[in-house]
N, C-alpha and C positions, 0 to 999 in steps of 0.2 A: 449604443446598447454595452453596457457592460459584461464582460465576460461572467458568468458566473459559478465563483467559487466559496466555499465555505473555507477561512483562513483553519488551517490544520492543528485543532486541538492536540492530538497524541499522532505521532508520526512513528517514528522505531524509537521511542525514549519509553516511558513509563510503563512499566508491568509488561515490557516486551522481551525479547530473548536477548539473554548475555552474549557475550561475543567469544563465539566456538562453532567448530562444523562439528556437529555429532548427527550421524545417521540423517544425514540430507538436510539438516535443519541450519539454518546459516547464522552462526555466532561470530566474533570475534574474538580473536586470542592474540595474546604477547607472544612472538615466536622471539626466544631471549636473543640479545647481542651479547652473543659468545665472546668477543672481546672483550667484554665490560666485566665477564663474570670470572674469565680465568686470565690471567696473565698473560700480557701480549708475548709474542714469541719472534724473535728475530727472523725465522725462518721465511723466505718469500712464500712457501705453498702453504703455510698455514693460514698465514693474511688472506691470501690470495681466496684459498677456499671459505673463510670467515666471509667473506666480501661476497663471495658466489653466494652463501647461503643466505646472507642478511637479504641480497635481491628478492628472494621469494618469499618476504615476509610481509605482513602488513598488519596495520592496527586500525583498518579504516573499514570493517565491516565486509570483508572479504572472506572466504575460505580460504585456508590454506592450501597452498598449490599441490598438488600431486605429482606435475610436471615440471620437469625444470625452466627457471625462465630463460625468456627468449636472450641469447649469446649476442653481445654488440661483434662486430667484425674487427676490432681492436683487442677483445677477449678471445675470439677463435684464433687469431694471429700470434696471441702470447702462448697459448694452448700446445699450438703446433711448433712453438721454437724448441730450440734445442734442449735450452735451459731448462725450460718446464719439464721436458723429457727427462733429462738427468736429475732434477729435482723428486719428480715422481718414481723413478728407478731409485733411489735413494731413499723414501720414505718407505716403498715396498720392502727394501733390505731391511730396514730400521723395526718395520712390522715384523718381518717373520723370526726377527731377535724377541718378540713380543715387547716393543716399547708400545703402551696402551695410547701413548698420544697419537705415533705414528698410525697404529691400527685406526685411530679414531679418523683421521685426517685421510688414509686411504679410501676408507668406508664412503665418506662423504664425497672423494670421488666416483666411484662406483652410483652413488646415489642419484648424483647431479648429473652424471656423463661428461665428466670436464676433463678432456684429454685423454679417455679410457671410453669403449661403450657403456651406456649405462645398463646397469646389473644390478637388479634389488635384490635377489639372493646371493651375491657376491658382498656388495653393502651390510647385509644380515650378519654376513659369518662374521665380518670384519668389526661391525659393530657390537657382536656378542663377544669377539676375545677380548676387546680391549673394557666393554659394560664387565666381565668379569674379573676384571683387575680393580672394580669398584670405581672405574674412570666416568664420573657425573655425566659428561657432553653424551659419553656413547650409552649410559642409560638412559637417558632422555629421548635420545634419538632411537635406540631401537623401540622404546617406548610407541615413537610416531609409527616408526614400520607396522608394528603391532596395531595399532589403532586404526592404519589408514589401509591394512592387510596388503603391504606393499614386500614383496620378499618372503612375505610366512602369511599363514590364515589370518583375517582378521580376528582380534580377540581383546576383547576390551578388558577383561581380567588381568590379562598378561602386561598391556600396557598399563595399566593402574600399578602392580606391583614393580614395574622398572620407573614409573615416575617417583612413586615412594621412597624406591634407594635414591635418585636424582635429587629430590626435595629434602632427603635428610643431610646431603652436603650441602645445603644450600643453593641447588638450582634453581631460581627465581622461575624461568619457564616451567618447571615440574610444578611448584608449588600453584603457578596458576593454571596448568591442565588439572591438577589434582582436584583446586577449589571448584571448578566446571563441573566436575565427575560429582565431588559430592552436593552439589548444588543439583544436579540433573537426577542422582542417583545410577546413572552408567557406570556399571563396572564394578560400583561400592556401593553399600546403603545411603539411601540420601542421609544426608547431615547437613545442615542448613547451617547451624553455630560452627563446625569446622569451616565451611565452606568461606562464612564471614571471617574466622580467625587468619585463613591462609589469605584472602584477599587484603586484608589489614596489613598483615605481616609486609608483602610484596608492597602494600603501597604506601607504607611508610618509608620504602626503599627509591621512591617517587617513580614506580611501574605505573603509567599511566591507564593503561588498561585494567590495573588492578583499582585503582582511584575510582575508574568508571564504574566497574561491577558493584565497587561496594557501595559507592552512590547508589545504583538503583536497586540494591538490597534495602538500603534506608528510606528510598523514595516508597519502594511499596511496600516497606514490614517485613520483608522475607530474611529469616533468621536472625533480623536485630528488630529492634523497637523502632518503630514508622518516626522519623526525627526527619522533618525537610529541612531544617536548618543545615544538619549535617550533608546531609545528601548534596544541598547547594554547594558547601563548602568542597566536599569531594569532586562533585561535577567543576567546580573552578578549578582544583588544584590541576585536573586532568585536563581539563581545556588549554590552561595556561602552559602545559606539558606538551601542547597542540593536538590531542586527542577530538576528532572531529566531532563524533559521537557525543561526546561532551560538552561540546559549543554548543552543537543543536539543540542538548535539553537543555542547559542555561535558556537558551532563546525561548523555547518552551515554557519552560518555569515562568520567564518574565512576561510573556504573550498570556498567559490566562492567569497570573499571580497566585501561583502554586509557591507556597513557602516564602515569597517574595513580592514586594508591592508590585504592581501591573505596571508595566514600562516598557513601550513599543520600542521606545530609543533604541534600550540594550537588547530588545529582542532584534534589530535588525544589526546591531553592532555584531553580536553573537553568530546571529543569521550568514553575515557576509564573513565572518574570520571561516567559517565552515567554509561556506560556498567556494571562498578562495582559496581552499584546500581540493576542489573539486570535489567536494561531500555533496552527493544529487541531493538528498533532501533540505538540506541548505539552499542550495540553489532553487528549488521549486519555491519555499518559503519564501526565500529572500525576493521571487518574483511576484508572490502575493502579495506582500507587503507593498512593492512598487505598486502595482495595480489597484490597491485598495487607497494606496493613500497613509498607510498605517505607519508610524514613526519615520515616515521619509514622504516629500509632497508625492502626489499622485506623479506617475512617468510610466506610461504605458511601452516607452521603449525601451527602458529599463528592464520592466518586467517582461518583456517579449526578449530581451538578452538573455536573461537568468531563465527562463522558462524553457528557451533553445537549449542552454546550456547542460539543462537537466534530462529535457526530451532526448538529447544525443547520448546520455548515457542510459536510454532506454526504460526513463522514470515514465511508467503511463499517465499519469496524472497531470506531467508539464507536457507532453505529445498530445493531450487531449487539449490542454489548455493553448498550445501552438496553433492546434488545427482550427481553434475556434476563433483566433484572433486573425485567422490567414482569411477565415469564411467569415468575419464580419469586418475584415478592414480595418483592424485595431492596431494602429501603431505599423501597419504593412499595408501594401497594397492588397485590396481582394482579390482571392484566389481559391477557388473553390479546388481546381487540380490539387495544389499544397497542402488545402484543407483536406482535402479525401487523404491524400498520403500520409500524412501524420494520424488522421483517426484510423487509417489500416496498420497501421504501426501500433498503436496502443489498442486496438482491436484484436489484433493477434496475439497480444500479452491478457487478452480475458477481460479488458477493462471495459464493462458494460454501457456506461455513457457513449463511447467511441463505436462500440460494435450497433448502439441502436442509430447514431449519425451516419455511420457508414452505410447502415441499411437505407436511411433517408437520402443518402447522395445517390444510390443506385435508384430510388424510386423516382425521384426527378430527375435524374440526369445530369446532376451537380459536381462537375470534377471528374466524371468517370459517365461511360454508356449508360446510359439507361436500364436496368437488367431488373425485372420485377423480381425472377427466380432466386439471383444474388441477394436482391432486399430482404425475402423472405430468410434466406440462410442467418445474414445476420441477426435480424430481428428475432427469429427463433433460438439463437443464442442469446442475446441480451436477455428474452423474455425469461428463458431458463435460468437467468440467474435472478429474475425477479425483476425485473425491469416493469413497473405498471403501464410506460407510454410504448416497449413494445410489444408486450401483452395486448392493450388492444389494438395495436397495428396488426398482429397476427389475426384477431378476430377479423377486423376491416377486409385483409388479405383473403380470409377465408369466406366472408360473407360476399366479394365480389369475384372470388375465382383468379385473383390476380400472384402469381408465381408459384400458384398451387390448387388443386382442385376444390371449386367450392366445397363447402362441407359446413352444415350449419350445426351439427354435433359439437365440430372444433371451434366455432365460431363462436358457441355457446361457452363453451371451457374456457377458453382465453379473453374471453368479454367479463366472465364472473372471477376468474383470478384479477384482473386489473381492477375490478369494481371492488373487490375484496382490499385492494391497497388505496380506494379511496380517490379512483379516479373518477372526476366527474361526467368525462363523455362517455367512460362503460357504465357507468353507473344508468346513463338514460339510455344508451342501447339497450340493455339487460333488463332496463324497463319497460321498453318496446318489444324484445322478444316475448316476455311474459305477458304485455297486454295483448301481443296477436299471435301468442302460442306458437312461436319461431325456435323450435330445438326443445323446446320444453310444455308442458301442459298450459293451455291458458289459466293466469292466475291475477286477478287484479289487484288483489291485496300484495302481492309481491311486486306489481307493475309500481303500484302508489308508493310502497315504502322505497323504491328505487330511485322514482321519479323525483321523491321528497328530499331523500339523500341528495340527490346532483341539484336539486333548486336551491337548495339551503347552500351548494358552493358555489353557486351564483348562474346556473347551466339556467337560461332565457327559454330553451325550449323545453325543459323539464318542468321549470315551474309551469310553463302553459298547459303540460298535461296534468299536472295537479289540479290545475282550476277545471278542465273539463271533466275530470274523473268525478270531483265533488260536486258539479254541475249537473251532470248524467247520471250518479248515482251509480256508478259501474262499478261493482263489487261493493260497494260503500252504500249507506244512505244518504239520498240528495241532502247535499250542506251548501246551501246559497252561500252564504256567509265567507263559509273557506272558497268557496269556486268563486267570488268575486275579487276575496283579497289575493289569491294566487294568481288570477288574470290580472290584477291592477299591479301585482309585484313583476310580471313582466312587463307590463305598459311603462312602468317607470324606468326600465333598462333599457326601453327605446325599442322594444317588440312593436309591429304594427301590422301582426298576423290578421287578415280577414276574419278568420271564426273567431279569432279571440275577442277580438271588439265587437263581431256581433253576440257573441255569448255573453260580453258584460253588460251591454245594451240591455239585454232579454233580464239578466239577473237583477239588473238596477232599477228596472222599471218593476221587477217582482218586489224588491226590498222596500221599494218606494211605497207599494201598496201595503204592505204588512210592517212600514215604519221601521224598517229593520237594519236601512242603507247607513245609518251613522255608524251601529255596530259594525257593517260591514268595511267603511271605511275607516274605523277606529284599529279594525284587525290588519288591514293593508298597510296601515303605517304601523303597525306593532313588527309585522313582515319586513318591509323596505328597512326599519332601524337595525333590525338582527341580522337581515342580510345581504344588505348593500354591498357590493363591492367597491373599493378604495377611489375609482372615478366617477361614482355615482355622487 
């Protein structure tokens, strides 16, 4: 049995968020390499602060941290050394004299809590003193403090003004931040043309994130004329600079043939490069390629390896894939307990397929203790997200009073929702409810409609019911040809129901008497050719 996944067409690439954290929405933003923008200083403190600042930066689609990065024991020892304390005292003394660079460095110490207790209010005070002297790094960092609401009330407009001041002095990260602001209209009037200009300026400096974001704009035609060739070139530039989001997008373009020839070998190449950097979507995508044998020989062991890496990074689809492989015993020993564990992790993230599967595990006691109440809970979560399987399961549980008190109205409600999504069993059951007046007024015309829809999807029981309704004239005129044809369709699918065969025999005799049997057999053949299942 093959784990059923669709190869992802679009994951976190086309038309989706640019890289920045704005009001709870995750993007990625280049946090500037300060040492590359201003000439390096020989002072130990400056270099150490720059390094510490960079440890909190990422271009890997993670929010900019609002807390200091974890400090290694070696760094802690360094910060507690007498030399560090002396340098800090000297920096404070120079800051007190009004030296902008020292004011900036002292502010960083307060912001990061390195060598002194973290104090955002003090950090803001010293950043402001340096910023008032037109010190670009301080203007940028003070803008960040306003953006995050650290030491000052959060104020997008103040952040923008400070980014503008820093950007005018050529501060690359400020230009990137402004570009994102113009793109989103956050703190400034939305101006996609200006966003594209700023991204272009910084992309020409070799900033990977700007290459990526500008590629996104050309890919989607946002702020620029859509041009997939230019988008590909910019993704390639960012990818070669090590940006995993760009590497992933190149893979997707090759996978679906967007702007380039479809090429699964290149898809695998770029997925692997991104995956080896720990890029979770790349790991999951590479797992799919190995699972399906796309661009590489099919290899479930390799598929499992990459799915597991992504799953351990909380990628819900990968957790679902790992769960299915444990359940089915693919590349690993069959293990219901481990399958349930991974389904739970995905389900707790809201992944609907795992919510449904975890509910089944509780219903059947596979990997967990049998518990109808827990089964109902997880199926209800999945049903509320639109899972037709879970909706039908709730209908059955309400019918049987399993995990919940029996309730014919709730049974009908969930059965109808599943039927509206073309669930064949739900359509059949809904037909029965209309035919028997359960939870709704008796309505043979509605029953026939549901039975026929389910029968067309291959439900043999529904095909029989359609035949009986036409043969007996329940809510419709008697139609022996249709009755015989639908019962014959069910028989061709292997049904040996006694009532079905008795009714067919009666209809056959009547049709022979009226010389209509040939027409009925022709109609049965038409139904068989139209609705037969692949196994027939």
